[in-house]
C-alpha positions as CSV (number, residue, x, y, z in Angstrom):
1,M,9.5,19.5,-70.6
2,A,7.9,19.9,-67.3
3,K,6.5,23.1,-66.0
4,A,8.1,25.0,-63.2
5,S,4.9,24.2,-61.2
6,D,4.9,20.9,-62.3
7,R,8.2,19.7,-60.8
8,Q,8.2,17.4,-57.4
9,A,11.9,18.0,-56.5
10,L,15.4,19.0,-57.0
11,R,17.8,16.3,-56.5
12,T,20.8,17.2,-54.0
13,E,22.8,14.3,-54.0
14,E,25.9,13.5,-55.8
15,Y,26.0,10.5,-58.4
16,A,29.3,8.4,-59.0
17,C,29.8,10.8,-62.0
18,C,29.8,13.7,-59.9
19,T,32.1,12.6,-57.3
20,R,34.5,11.2,-59.9
21,V,34.5,15.5,-61.1
22,R,34.4,17.1,-57.5
23,A,37.8,15.0,-57.2
24,R,38.9,16.2,-60.6
25,E,38.4,19.9,-59.4
26,M,39.7,19.3,-55.9
27,E,43.1,18.0,-57.1
28,S,42.8,21.2,-59.6
29,I,42.3,23.4,-56.5
30,A,44.9,22.2,-54.5
31,R,47.9,21.7,-57.2
32,D,47.3,25.4,-59.7
33,Y,45.3,27.9,-57.3
34,L,47.7,30.4,-55.1
35,S,44.9,32.2,-53.4
36,F,42.0,31.2,-51.4
37,P,38.9,31.4,-51.1
38,V,37.6,29.5,-54.1
39,I,34.3,29.5,-54.6
40,K,33.2,27.3,-58.4
41,K,30.3,25.9,-60.1
42,V,30.8,22.9,-62.2
43,V,28.8,21.1,-64.1
44,C,28.7,17.6,-64.2
45,P,28.9,16.3,-68.1
46,T,27.4,12.9,-67.8
47,C,24.3,14.2,-65.3
48,K,24.2,17.8,-65.7
49,F,23.8,17.8,-61.7
50,V,25.1,21.3,-60.8
51,L,28.2,21.3,-58.3
52,P,29.0,24.1,-56.0
53,I,32.5,23.8,-55.0
54,N,33.8,26.1,-51.5
55,V,37.3,26.0,-50.7
56,Y,39.1,28.6,-48.1
57,T,41.7,27.3,-47.4
58,R,44.6,25.8,-49.4
59,E,44.6,23.1,-45.9
60,E,41.0,22.0,-46.9
61,A,42.4,22.0,-50.5
62,Q,44.9,18.9,-49.9
63,A,42.7,17.4,-46.8
64,W,39.7,16.5,-49.2
65,Q,38.9,12.8,-50.0
66,P,36.0,11.4,-52.3
67,S,33.4,9.7,-49.6
């Protein structure tokens, strides 16, 4: 296990597995949530990357498309 001082950089980009998890969460938010804002941190089960999800209006949730 590397020490915190030995780490070079933190990953900031999303992999394909992360995009699938984000899409699933956004579909759930658009379908199930009645009040906004929705602020969540979801962990990708494949790579363990923490995905911050911030949705402030229903229109944002419904308009989100994976890139």
